[in-house]
N, C-alpha and C positions, 0 to 999 in steps of 0.2 A: 821664208821656206824657199828652197832654191826652184831653180826652174830653167827646162831645155827646151827649144825650139827647134823644130824641124821640117827641115823646107827642103820642098822639090819644085814642081815649076807648076802641075796644075792643082797639086793638092788633092787629088784624088786616085793616085796610084800607090805611089811609093811610101808617101810621106806621112799617110795616113795608117797603113800599115807597121812601118817606124813605129810611129808613135803608139799604138795601140801597144805595141811587143814591149816596146822602152815604159811603157806603163805599169806591164803585166809585171817584168823584170822587176821593174824598182819598189813594186807593190809587196812582191815576195819578199824581197830583200830587205827593206824595212816598213813593212804596214803593220796592221795588228798581229796578224799570226806568227809573224817573225821579232821585231824586234819594240812593235806598237810607235814608232817613231815617224816623224811626219814625212814620207817617199817626196823626192823633191817633184815639183809638177810635172807634167808634160802637155804639151798642145803644137798644132803643125801649122803650116801656112805655106802657100806658092807663090812665086815669084809671077807667074800669071795666072794666078787663080780665078775661077769665077766663084764670086760671094756665094754661097750656098746650095753649091753644088754637091750632089750626092757622089760616095765613092763607086766605081766602076763595078759594075756586077760582079767581073773575075776577080777583082782585086777583093770585092768583100766575100767571096768565096775562097780563097786563097788563105785570106786572114784568118776566116773562121775556121778551116780545119787546122790551125794550130792557135785556136784557144782565143784571138783575138776576132771581138764585136764591131763591126765598122757599118752597121744597118744604120745608126743615129751621126753618121759623121756628115759634117757641111764643110766645105770647103770654105778658107780666108785667103784673103789678097796678102801676101808678104808687105808689111812696111816697115819703117825704119824703127818707128815707134815700138812694135810688136818685136823688134830684133833687140830694140834697147831694153827694155825689160828683162830679156832673158838672161840667164848666168853662161848660159850654153846654145849656142846656135851650131845646129848639126846641117848641115847640107846634103844631099843626095849626092851631087856630084859638082866637078869643080864651077858649075858656070853659077850653083847657088851660091858659093861661097867670093866667087869674084861680085855678085852682084850687092855685098856689104861692102866692100874693101875702100868704098866713098869715105866710111863713119871710121875711122881710127879707132876709136874703141871699141867700136863693135867688133871690127875686122879681127882682133885681138882675141875673141873671145868665137870665131868662125871659123868651123872647121869642113871638110868634108868626112863622112862617116870613119870612111877609110885610114884617111889620113891622122884621123885623133887615136884611134884605136893603135893605129903604127907609132905613133909619137908618146902615146901615154904606157905603151909596152917596152919604148927604149929609156924610160925613167925606173930609177926603183920602184918596187912596186909600194902601195900605201900601207900604214901599219896597219896588223891585224884588227878586225874590227870596228874598221873606220866607217863614219855617222855619215849621213847625206849630207852635211857641210864639207867633206871632202873634196866636193865637184871646185870649190872655192880656191882651194890649194892647187887642185893638181891642172885645169884648165889652165891659169899663168905658168906652171910649168912645163905644160903643153905648148905655149906659147914661145916659152923663152927657147926650146929645146928646137922650135922652129927658126928662130930668127937666128941660132948659131948655126943652123944651115944641113938639120934633119930634114930629109927629104921622104925617107920612108920608099915609095916606092908610085911617082908620079904620075907612071902609064896606067895602073891599074888603081883609081882613084874614085874612079865613078860607079855607082849603082845605076845598070841600063834602065832605061825606061819602058814597061811594057805596056803603055797605051797603044792599042789598035792589034795586038799580039794574041796569038790562045790564050786559053786559061794555065797550058801546061807551064806557059812564061813566066807568068802569074805566078806560081805554084814556087819557080827558079829562083824567082825574084824575093819572093817571102821566105823559101831555105835561106838565102846567103843573106838577107836583114836578119834573120832568128840568129846568126850565125855570128854576126860581125856586131850585132848588140849586145847580147849574151862577153863577146869579148872587152865592148865598150863599157861595161858596166864593171865587170873586172878591172878593169884598167883604173875606171875610174875611184873604186869601193874595195880595190882588195876580192881574192880569188877564194882566203879565210869565208870559213862559215862565221857569220852574225849569229852568235848567243842569241835566243830567244830571251825576253824580260822573266821568265820563269826558269830557266836553266841556269843561272849563276847561285 
């Protein structure tokens, strides 16, 4: 089973929301109600995460409004070991990608969310009906495109941190994450409908 690690700073705002949205999107794409395949595993961590901290109340509320439950979330501190176990690491901002640059193998599969979406959208799309393992091919292809000079929009790489801001800011971030994660899933696995097992 492939795995995705989502990273932010404290692992109490952005990355938990993104983790939950990504898990829901992948379950809808590959889970028992769709193909019955094993969806990629999704987890999150923070570069300065306080182990065991709960998601912020406004983050919990904004996520719940979009169908993501964060009540049970507990923060984890990012480690190189966690990153090495993941097939893809998705940072919420450039600083999170840069935190893993010292490990060459990990840095090849570490991107900001917006950077990765733009890289994937610059490539030929996956074949129709691409399965969960499409990620294993698409991530190195995105890394090659980055090495070859595709920059996307380096002035718009970060998802802003809503910590300390009002609920409306959390809602705006949740909306933004929802949009970019939908594009990420399409970029990794294709935009075509994946037939359910009983449709063929």
